[in-house]
C-alpha positions, 0 to 999 in steps of 0.5 A, a space after each residue: 529483270 523480273 522473277 517468275 513469281 513477279 511475272 505471274 503476278 503481272 499476268 494475274 493482275 490483268 484482272 482484279 485480285 486480292 493479295 490473298 488470292 495471289 498468294 494462294 494461286 502462286 502458293 507463296 506465303 501471304 507476306 511474300 506475296 505482299 512484298 512482291 506486289 508492293 515491289 511491282 507497285 513501286 515500279 509502276 508495273 501493277 496498280 493497287 486498289 483499296 476496297 471501298 466500303 459502303 457505309 462501313 460494310 465490307 465488300 462482300 465480293 472481296 470477302 468471297 474472293 478471299 474466302 475462296 483463296 483461303 480454301 485453295 490453301 
């Protein structure tokens, strides 16, 4: 049985979100969001994607989404 937070993460993950964004949107600490997402990934309920870095440069879109999530805190 899933917790309400896990169900919310599954709904959020219909589009790509960083763990920081999930943390901010659910108003849970980042460490809690990491554990919840990892548990869901272990059960095959969400897929994790690592950001691809082009020539060592960070993905600006990802950084903008993280900054946006942090501003919501």
